[in-house]
N, C-alpha and C positions, 0 to 999 in steps of 0.2 A: 232218612236222608231228605232234604228239602232241596228242590231244584227251582231256583229262583230265590234270591235273598233280598228282596226289595220290601216294599210297604207292607206286604202280608206275610211273606217268607221269613224276614228277619225276626218279628216278634213270635212267630210260630216256632222258629228254631230255638230262641231264648227260653220260650215256655217249656219246650220239651227237655231242654238241657237243665233247667232249673228243677225239673221234676226228677232229675237223677238219670237221664238217658244220654247215651253217647249220640252226639248229633254232628253231621257234616252237611255242609251247604254248598251247592254249586252257584257260581255266578257267572254272567256273560259280559257285564260292562268292565270298563277299566276302573270302576270305583266299587270294590266289594264291600258288602256290608260291615260295619265295625261291630265286632262282637261285644255285647255288654255283659256276657256271662261271667258271673263272680262266684267264686268258690262260696258255698253256703255256710261252711264252717272252717275254722283254721286248719282242721286236720283232713279237709277235703283236697285231695291232690289230683283230681281229675282235670283233664286239659280243657281248655275253652273250646268252643265250637270251632271245628275245622272247617276252613274255607278252601274250595277247589275251584280252579277255572275250568269252564266248560270244555276248553280245548286241551286240557291236560289228560289225554287218553290213558297214559301209564298210571297215573293216580286213580282215575275212575275205574279202571280195570281191576285195581287192587282193592278199592273200598267198597265198590257196589255188590259184590257177592256176599258181602256180610251185612247187608241192609235188610232189616225186617219189614220195613215200610218206605215207600218212596212217594212223596207229595209234590205234584206238579203244580206250582203257582207262579208261573211266569206268562207274560202276555204273548199274544201271537206275534211271531217273528215278522218284521217289516219286508224281509227279503229272504231269498234262499230256501230252505226247507220249510215245509209246513209245520204247523203247531204239532199235529199228530205224528210227523216224521221225526221231529226232535225228541218227543217223548219216548217213541219206540226205539230210537238209536240207544237211549239210556237203558231201557228194560233188557236189552239183549245181553247185558253184563250181570243182570241179577240172578239170584238163585231162584228156582222154581217155586219156592215157598213164599216169596216176597209179595206182599201186597201193594197195590198202587192206588193213589188218591188223586184224582184229577179236579182241579178247581175250574168249573164252568161258570156260567151266568144264567140268571133268570130271563136275560134277554132272548133266550132261545124260544120263549113262548110269543106268539103273535100278539100284536097290539089290538087286542079285541076286548069289548066290555063283558068279562067272563072271569070266573075264578079258575085258577090253575093249579093242578097239583102234578105229581110226577108222572101221572098216566095220560095227561092232556096232550092234544096235538101240538106240534112244534112248527116253527117257522121254517120251511125247508131251504129257504134262501140264506138264513143266517149261517155264517162260517163256523160258529161253534157247534151247531147241529152237526155239520159234516165232520168236525174233529171228534166229537163225541162218538158218532157211528163207527168211524175207523178205529178208534181206540177200543170200543166195545167188541168189534170184530176180532181184533188181534189179542186182546188181553182177556176176554171172557170174564169168569166169575173172580179173577184176582183184582178186578178193577172196581172201584167206587167212584161214581161222579157226584160232586157236590155242586149244586148250582146255587151260586151266591148270588143275593139281592144286592142293590146299590150299596157299595161299602162307603162307610162314614167313620170319622174318628181320626184322632192324631193329626189334626189341622186339615183333614180333607173334609169339607162341608161344601155341598154342592151349591148352596145359595150365593156363595161367593162369585161362582162362574155365571150363574143365573142372573145375578144383579147387574152384571156388566156386559151381557150378551146382546141385548137390544131386542130379544125375542120377547113374544107373548106366550105365557105358559097357561096351561088348563088349570084352573083353580079347583075343580072338582075331581081331578084324578087322584087315585090312591097312591100313596107313599108305599113303595116296596124297598125297604132298606134293612140293612144289618150293620151293627156296630163292629168295629175291628175286634173288640174283645171277644165277641160272640162268633165271628168268623174264625179266629184262631182257637177259641174254646171248643167250638163244635168239631173242628177238624181233629184237634187233640182228644177229644172225647172219643171219636171214632177209633183212633188207634189205641188208646189206653184200655178201651173196654172191648177191644179186638171186635167191633161190631161190622159185619159185612153187609152192606146194603148196595144195590145196583145203582140207584139214582136217588138223590134226596135234595129237596130244596132247603136252604138255610135263610131264613128271612124273619125278622122281627114280627111277632104274631099280630101287633096292632098296626093299623093302617090309616093314620090321619089323611085328611085332604091336603093336597098340595098347596093350595091358596093359603089356609089357615097356618099350616105347619111351617112353610118357608117365610111367611110373614113374620111369624114369631121368632123364627131362627135369625132372620136378618136384623130384628131388633135386638136380640141377644148378642150378636156378633158385630153390631154396630156398622152394618153395611146397608146399601141402598135396597129397598124392598123391590123384588121382581115385578113385572107387569103381569097380571093375571085377567083371564076372562072365563066365563062359565063354559062347561063343556062336559063331555060324557065321563063317566067314572073310570073308564079304562080297565086294565087287567088288575087282578088281585092275586098275588102269590100266596098259596097256602102252605103253612109250615107244619101241618098236623103231623106229618110222618116223622120229622125230626124230633118233635115233642114225644110222640109214642115210643121212640126208641130210648127215651130216658133223659134227654137232654133238656136243661132248665136254662132258658135264655137269661143272661145276666141283665140285659137291657131289652126287655120285650116292647117297650114303649119308646118311639123315636124321640119324644120329647125328653128323654133322660139321655139323649146322645151328647148334650152340650151344656 
């Protein structure tokens, strides 16, 4: 089951469906994702991805006990219940054998000039840290947390925002990015290979400097080049654990993103 059927959840749902798995996705907005799932062969009679509104409790109670895995890939709610509370509300209907994957962010690491792996210190003021801690307390070893680096792809290119922001950016800072194909691919990999990991970074292994990289991206996309000045290298997110688990990045170099 995919909770959140937006930019990340939609292609993840479609990938799992295309691999032959029954998939249903929960959406909150008035515009549910449009399923692009297509029968792989003429004699394939499986239904398309089933969409369920988050407030349809009767349907959730019927479907959730049959879920082998639940992936939470929706943004923090702007009001009402906290991120963790929304997730936990859903888990109460699941079978005890169900596993959970929560998509967090490498933004949980502080902005320091250092390398960060899964055991590194965190920024205690970051709201995602608080969400992670609450989910870990409640879900224990049924939970895997995937800390995603900056998401790029399918029309989402940070330089477009940077070029019009009026800000001055650090030219020497490392890029910590992951392409949508790898964000989807890595989560699917954990599910398909039944890999249980407590916390894991998902980030392209190569880290070009922002000044060079975004200047090149701006030229490729025909947008104004952002303004840069020299500065510290900043944090570098290590993806060694994800690779050691057996995942091969489809786009390990951000220069291959566009």
